[in-house]
C-alpha positions as CSV (number, residue, x, y, z in Angstrom):
1,X,26.2,-20.7,-0.3
2,X,28.0,-18.7,-3.0
3,X,27.0,-14.8,-3.1
4,X,26.7,-12.7,-6.3
5,X,29.4,-10.3,-5.0
6,X,30.9,-9.8,-8.5
7,X,27.6,-8.7,-9.7
8,X,26.6,-6.3,-7.0
9,X,28.3,-3.0,-6.6
10,X,29.3,-1.9,-3.0
11,X,26.8,1.0,-2.9
12,X,24.0,-1.4,-3.6
13,X,25.2,-4.0,-1.2
14,X,25.7,-1.3,1.6
15,X,21.9,-0.1,1.1
16,X,20.8,-4.0,1.4
17,X,22.8,-4.4,4.5
18,X,21.3,-1.3,6.0
19,X,17.9,-2.9,5.6
20,X,19.5,-6.0,7.3
21,X,19.4,-8.1,4.4
22,X,22.2,-10.8,4.6
23,X,24.6,-11.8,1.7
24,X,22.9,-15.1,1.7
25,X,19.5,-13.7,1.1
26,X,20.9,-11.1,-1.6
27,X,22.2,-14.0,-3.6
28,X,19.3,-16.2,-3.1
29,X,16.9,-13.4,-4.4
30,X,19.4,-12.7,-7.2
31,X,19.7,-9.0,-6.5
32,X,22.5,-7.4,-8.7
33,X,23.7,-4.3,-10.2
34,X,23.0,-3.8,-13.9
35,X,24.0,-1.2,-16.7
36,X,21.7,1.2,-18.4
37,X,22.0,-1.0,-21.6
38,X,20.8,-4.0,-19.6
39,X,18.0,-2.3,-18.1
40,X,16.6,-1.1,-21.4
41,X,17.1,-4.5,-22.9
42,X,14.9,-5.8,-19.9
43,X,12.1,-3.2,-20.7
44,X,12.9,-0.4,-18.2
45,X,12.4,3.1,-19.5
46,X,11.6,6.4,-17.6
47,X,11.3,10.1,-18.4
48,X,11.2,13.0,-16.2
49,X,10.9,16.8,-16.5
50,X,14.1,18.6,-16.8
51,X,15.1,22.3,-16.6
52,X,15.9,22.1,-20.5
53,X,13.3,19.6,-21.6
54,X,15.6,16.7,-20.9
55,X,13.7,13.5,-20.7
56,X,15.7,10.3,-20.9
57,X,16.9,9.0,-17.7
58,X,18.7,5.7,-18.5
59,X,21.7,7.4,-19.9
60,X,25.2,7.6,-18.6
61,X,24.8,11.3,-17.6
62,X,21.9,10.8,-15.6
63,X,22.3,7.2,-14.2
64,X,25.5,5.4,-13.4
65,X,23.8,2.0,-13.0
66,X,20.8,0.4,-11.3
67,X,20.2,-2.1,-8.5
68,X,17.8,-4.9,-9.9
69,X,15.4,-6.8,-7.7
70,X,13.5,-9.6,-9.5
71,X,10.0,-10.9,-8.5
72,X,9.4,-14.5,-7.9
73,X,6.5,-16.9,-8.1
74,X,5.7,-18.9,-4.8
75,X,7.5,-21.9,-6.4
76,X,10.8,-19.9,-6.6
77,X,10.6,-19.3,-10.3
78,X,11.2,-15.7,-11.5
79,X,8.1,-14.1,-12.9
80,X,7.8,-13.9,-16.7
81,X,5.1,-11.6,-18.2
82,X,3.3,-13.6,-20.8
83,X,2.6,-10.5,-23.1
84,X,6.1,-9.2,-23.3
85,X,8.2,-12.2,-22.5
86,X,10.2,-9.9,-20.0
87,X,11.4,-11.2,-16.7
88,X,9.5,-9.2,-14.2
89,X,11.5,-7.0,-11.7
90,X,12.2,-3.5,-10.5
91,X,15.3,-1.3,-10.6
92,X,16.5,1.5,-8.3
93,X,18.5,3.8,-10.4
94,X,21.7,5.4,-9.2
95,X,21.5,9.0,-10.3
96,X,24.5,11.2,-11.2
97,X,24.8,14.7,-9.5
98,X,24.1,16.1,-12.9
99,X,20.6,14.4,-12.8
100,X,19.9,15.4,-9.2
101,X,20.6,19.0,-9.9
102,X,18.8,19.3,-13.3
103,X,15.9,16.9,-13.3
104,X,12.6,17.0,-11.4
105,X,10.7,14.2,-9.8
106,X,13.4,11.5,-10.0
107,X,11.6,8.2,-9.3
108,X,13.0,6.1,-6.5
109,X,12.3,2.8,-8.3
110,X,11.3,1.9,-11.8
111,X,9.3,-0.9,-13.1
112,X,8.1,-2.3,-16.4
113,X,4.6,-1.6,-16.1
114,X,4.2,1.8,-18.0
115,X,5.7,0.7,-21.2
116,X,6.0,-3.0,-21.5
117,X,4.3,-5.0,-18.8
118,X,0.6,-6.2,-19.0
119,X,-0.2,-6.2,-15.4
120,X,0.9,-6.1,-11.6
121,X,2.4,-9.0,-9.8
122,X,3.0,-10.0,-6.2
123,X,6.5,-10.9,-5.2
124,X,7.0,-14.2,-3.0
125,X,10.7,-13.8,-1.9
126,X,12.9,-16.7,-2.0
127,X,14.0,-18.1,1.3
128,X,10.6,-18.9,2.7
129,X,8.7,-22.2,2.3
130,X,5.7,-20.9,0.5
131,X,4.7,-24.2,-0.8
132,X,3.9,-25.8,2.4
133,X,2.6,-22.7,4.1
134,X,-1.2,-23.0,5.0
135,X,-3.4,-23.0,8.0
136,X,-3.8,-26.6,9.4
137,X,-7.2,-28.3,9.2
138,X,-9.1,-27.8,12.4
139,X,-6.9,-24.8,13.5
140,X,-8.6,-22.2,15.7
141,X,-6.7,-19.4,14.3
142,X,-5.8,-18.6,10.7
143,X,-2.2,-18.2,9.7
144,X,-1.1,-14.7,8.5
145,X,0.0,-13.5,5.2
146,X,1.7,-10.2,5.8
147,X,1.8,-7.6,2.8
148,X,4.1,-4.7,2.6
149,X,5.1,-2.2,0.1
150,X,8.5,-2.5,-1.2
151,X,10.5,-5.6,-2.2
152,X,13.4,-5.2,0.2
153,X,11.0,-5.0,3.2
154,X,9.4,-8.4,2.1
155,X,12.7,-10.0,1.6
156,X,14.0,-8.9,5.1
157,X,10.7,-10.3,6.7
158,X,11.2,-13.6,5.1
159,X,14.8,-13.8,6.0
160,X,13.5,-13.5,9.6
161,X,11.0,-16.3,9.1
162,X,7.9,-14.0,8.6
163,X,5.6,-14.9,5.8
164,X,5.5,-11.6,3.8
165,X,4.8,-10.9,0.1
166,X,5.8,-7.7,-1.5
167,X,3.7,-5.2,-3.3
168,X,5.4,-2.5,-5.6
169,X,3.6,0.2,-3.7
170,X,0.6,0.6,-1.5
171,X,-1.7,1.1,-4.4
172,X,-0.4,-2.0,-6.5
173,X,-2.7,-4.6,-5.4
174,X,-4.9,-4.5,-8.4
175,X,-3.8,-6.3,-11.6
176,X,-3.7,-3.1,-13.7
177,X,-3.5,-0.7,-10.8
178,X,-7.0,0.8,-11.7
179,X,-9.9,0.8,-9.2
180,X,-12.1,-1.2,-11.6
181,X,-9.7,-4.1,-11.9
182,X,-9.6,-7.3,-9.9
183,X,-7.2,-7.9,-7.1
184,X,-3.9,-9.8,-8.2
185,X,-5.1,-13.3,-8.7
186,X,-2.1,-14.8,-7.3
187,X,-2.9,-13.1,-3.9
188,X,-6.5,-14.0,-4.0
189,X,-6.0,-17.6,-4.9
190,X,-3.0,-18.2,-2.5
191,X,-5.1,-16.8,0.5
192,X,-8.2,-18.7,-0.4
193,X,-6.6,-22.0,-1.1
194,X,-4.5,-21.9,2.0
195,X,-7.1,-20.4,4.5
196,X,-4.9,-17.4,5.4
197,X,-5.5,-13.9,7.1
198,X,-4.4,-10.9,5.2
199,X,-2.4,-8.3,7.1
200,X,-1.2,-5.1,5.7
201,X,2.1,-3.8,7.1
202,X,2.7,-0.4,5.7
203,X,5.2,2.3,6.8
204,X,4.8,3.8,10.3
205,X,4.5,7.5,8.9
206,X,1.2,6.5,7.3
207,X,-0.7,8.7,10.0
208,X,0.7,11.9,8.1
209,X,0.0,10.5,4.7
210,X,-3.8,10.1,4.0
211,X,-3.3,8.5,0.7
212,X,-1.7,5.5,2.5
213,X,-4.9,5.3,4.9
214,X,-7.0,5.4,1.7
215,X,-5.0,2.6,0.1
216,X,-5.4,0.4,3.3
217,X,-9.3,0.9,3.3
218,X,-9.6,0.7,-0.5
219,X,-7.8,-2.7,-0.4
220,X,-9.9,-3.9,2.4
221,X,-13.1,-2.7,0.6
222,X,-12.0,-4.6,-2.6
223,X,-11.1,-7.7,-0.6
224,X,-14.5,-7.7,1.0
225,X,-16.2,-7.2,-2.3
226,X,-14.3,-10.0,-4.1
227,X,-13.7,-12.5,-1.2
228,X,-16.1,-11.6,1.5
229,X,-13.1,-11.7,3.9
230,X,-11.6,-9.1,6.3
231,X,-8.2,-7.5,6.1
232,X,-6.2,-6.5,9.0
233,X,-3.4,-4.0,9.5
234,X,-0.2,-3.9,11.7
235,X,0.7,-0.5,12.9
236,X,4.5,-0.3,13.1
237,X,5.8,2.0,15.9
238,X,7.8,5.0,14.8
239,X,10.7,4.2,16.9
240,X,11.8,1.0,18.7
241,X,14.4,0.9,21.5
242,X,15.3,4.6,20.5
243,X,15.8,4.0,16.8
244,X,13.5,5.2,14.0
245,X,11.6,2.3,12.3
246,X,9.8,3.8,9.3
247,X,9.4,0.5,7.3
248,X,9.0,-3.2,8.1
249,X,12.9,-3.7,7.2
250,X,13.8,-0.9,9.5
251,X,11.8,-2.5,12.4
252,X,13.1,-5.9,12.0
253,X,16.7,-4.5,11.8
254,X,16.5,-3.7,15.5
255,X,13.7,-5.9,16.6
256,X,13.2,-9.7,16.4
257,X,10.5,-11.7,14.8
258,X,9.1,-12.4,18.2
259,X,8.6,-8.6,18.8
260,X,7.0,-8.3,15.5
261,X,4.5,-11.0,16.5
262,X,3.6,-9.0,19.6
263,X,2.2,-6.2,17.3
264,X,-1.6,-6.5,17.6
265,X,-3.5,-6.8,14.3
266,X,-6.5,-4.5,13.8
267,X,-9.4,-5.2,11.5
268,X,-9.7,-2.4,8.9
269,X,-13.2,-0.9,8.8
270,X,-15.1,-1.6,5.5
271,X,-18.2,-0.6,3.8
272,X,-19.2,-1.6,0.2
273,X,-22.5,-0.1,-1.0
274,X,-23.5,-0.2,-4.7
275,X,-25.9,2.7,-4.3
276,X,-28.2,4.6,-2.0
277,X,-30.7,7.3,-2.5
278,X,-30.1,11.0,-2.9
279,X,-30.4,13.2,0.2
280,X,-33.2,15.8,0.0
281,X,-32.4,17.4,3.4
282,X,-30.0,20.4,3.7
283,X,-27.6,19.4,6.5
284,X,-26.0,21.6,9.0
285,X,-22.6,20.0,8.0
286,X,-21.8,17.6,5.3
287,X,-20.9,14.9,7.7
288,X,-24.3,14.4,9.2
289,X,-25.8,13.9,5.6
290,X,-24.0,10.7,5.2
291,X,-25.4,7.2,6.1
292,X,-24.7,6.2,9.6
293,X,-22.4,3.4,8.4
294,X,-20.1,6.1,6.8
295,X,-20.2,8.3,9.9
296,X,-19.3,5.4,12.1
297,X,-16.4,4.3,9.9
298,X,-15.0,8.0,9.8
299,X,-15.1,8.2,13.6
300,X,-13.5,4.7,14.0
301,X,-10.6,5.7,11.7
302,X,-10.1,9.1,13.3
303,X,-9.9,7.3,16.8
304,X,-7.5,4.9,15.7
305,X,-5.3,7.2,14.0
306,X,-5.6,9.7,16.8
307,X,-6.0,12.4,14.1
308,X,-8.4,14.8,12.8
309,X,-11.9,14.0,11.3
310,X,-10.8,15.8,8.2
311,X,-8.1,13.3,7.5
312,X,-10.4,10.4,8.3
313,X,-13.3,11.6,6.2
314,X,-10.9,12.2,3.3
315,X,-9.6,8.7,3.6
316,X,-12.7,7.0,4.0
317,X,-14.9,8.6,1.6
318,X,-12.3,8.6,-1.2
319,X,-11.7,4.9,-0.9
320,X,-15.2,3.4,-0.8
321,X,-16.0,1.8,-4.2
322,X,-19.5,1.7,-5.7
323,X,-21.8,2.8,-8.5
324,X,-23.8,5.8,-7.3
325,X,-23.2,7.7,-4.2
326,X,-25.2,10.2,-2.2
327,X,-25.4,14.0,-3.3
328,X,-24.7,16.2,-0.3
329,X,-24.9,19.9,0.3
330,X,-21.4,21.6,0.8
331,X,-21.1,25.3,1.4
332,X,-24.3,26.1,-0.6
333,X,-23.2,23.8,-3.5
334,X,-24.1,20.3,-4.6
335,X,-21.2,17.8,-4.4
336,X,-21.5,14.4,-6.0
337,X,-19.5,11.9,-4.0
338,X,-19.6,9.7,-7.1
339,X,-16.8,12.1,-8.4
340,X,-14.9,11.4,-5.1
341,X,-14.9,7.7,-5.5
342,X,-13.9,7.7,-9.1
343,X,-11.7,10.7,-9.2
344,X,-8.6,9.5,-11.4
345,X,-6.0,10.0,-8.8
346,X,-5.5,9.7,-5.1
347,X,-4.7,13.5,-4.9
348,X,-7.8,14.2,-6.9
349,X,-10.0,12.3,-4.3
350,X,-8.3,13.9,-1.5
351,X,-8.8,17.5,-2.9
352,X,-12.4,17.1,-3.4
353,X,-13.0,15.4,0.1
354,X,-11.0,18.0,1.8
355,X,-13.0,20.8,0.2
356,X,-16.2,19.2,1.3
357,X,-15.3,18.0,4.8
358,X,-12.8,20.8,6.0
359,X,-15.5,23.3,7.0
360,X,-17.6,20.6,8.8
361,X,-14.6,19.3,10.7
362,X,-13.5,22.7,11.8
363,X,-16.9,24.3,12.7
364,X,-19.1,21.5,13.9
365,X,-17.5,20.2,17.2
366,X,-20.8,20.2,18.8
367,X,-22.1,17.7,16.1
368,X,-19.0,15.5,16.7
369,X,-19.7,15.5,20.5
370,X,-23.3,14.7,19.9
371,X,-22.5,11.9,17.7
372,X,-19.9,10.3,20.1
373,X,-22.8,10.5,22.8
374,X,-25.1,8.8,20.6
375,X,-22.6,5.9,19.9
376,X,-22.2,5.6,23.8
377,X,-26.0,5.3,24.2
378,X,-26.2,2.7,21.5
379,X,-23.5,0.6,22.9
380,X,-25.0,1.0,26.4
381,X,-28.4,-0.1,25.0
382,X,-26.9,-3.2,23.2
383,X,-25.1,-4.3,26.3
384,X,-28.4,-4.0,28.3
C-alpha cells in the first residue's frame, strides 16, 4: 500500500510512530501535514491571549504548519458537515518558539466546531471492519464498542484489531457539547442497531483529574436516560512492564491486544432523578442530607478510585442531570444543587461542590464509618 510520505512532515510522522501507528494506517486514515492557508480554507481558526494582545494563531510567526487528522463515518467516507460543507477533521498546530514564549493557553488540537461546524461527530477510524461488526444473534455476551478521547488513540486501537471509536475529548459525546443536547446520534444508533456494550477508555491519570471522572459519570447518566443501557469503563494501568502508559495508544504500544482484553470492565454507577423534595432537616454534614442513592454512589466511586470522598462527591454530584435538586445546608448557608448540576463549566461545578463537601469530608469521619457499617449490615441482611 502506498503511503502519503510526501504530504507528512517528519515531525508529524515521528509523533505518530511514537504512538505506535504504522505508515500503512497513517496513509489509510489520510493523516497529512497542511499549511496555515490550507487550515484556514478548511474552516480552522483559533485565538489565544498574548502578552501584547496578540490573537491570531494560524500565521507563520505562530504556527509553522499543522498535522491534519480527518474523521470518518463507519463506511469509510470522510465526514462532511451538512451546514458548512467542510470536511470534518482536527489539526495539531506546530507552534514556533515565538508563540510558545509570548502566547498563553496554546491549544493542543483545534477543531472546526467553534467557528464553522454545526455539531460534534464520532470518528470511526479506517482499518477496522465497522460494517460487519455486531453481536451475533443468540450470543451470551455483547461485543464491546470502546470509546476513547483523542483520534490517534482510536486509530492505534483499530490498528491492533480493537473496535474503538474516537471522541474529540472526554466531554465531546453530545451533539453540541452541551449538557442539554442529545448524545451523538451515530453513536447511539450504531450501538443500538448492533447490540453492543459501551466501554469508556480514558487516560490512566484520570484519578487525579476530577473533571474526567465527572465526564465518565455524566456520559453514563445520559446514556441511561436516553437508551436505558449501562456504560462500562476500562481503567488503564499507569505503567506496564516498567513503561508509563497514560493513554490507550501508549498502552498498546507496549502491550498486546490480548493484554488489553484482560483489563476488567467496570460498570459506571448512575443515578438519573428528575426531582426530589427539599430537605427540611439541618444535617450534621452536607453528605447525610442527600438521598441514599446519591450517598451510595459517592462511596462507590471513592472506593473504586481509592481516593477521597471529596473528589468522589465533586465528581458525582456535579454530573447528575435533572430538573430540580435537593437544597441542603452547608456551613450555615443554603446551597442549591440545581446550581451544581447546571453550572456552565466543569470547573464551575467542581468549585461549588468542593465548597460544599470539603468540610464534610474532612470533619465527619465518624459519619463515614457509620455509613460503611450501615452498608455492611444492609448487605448482610440481603444475603440472609
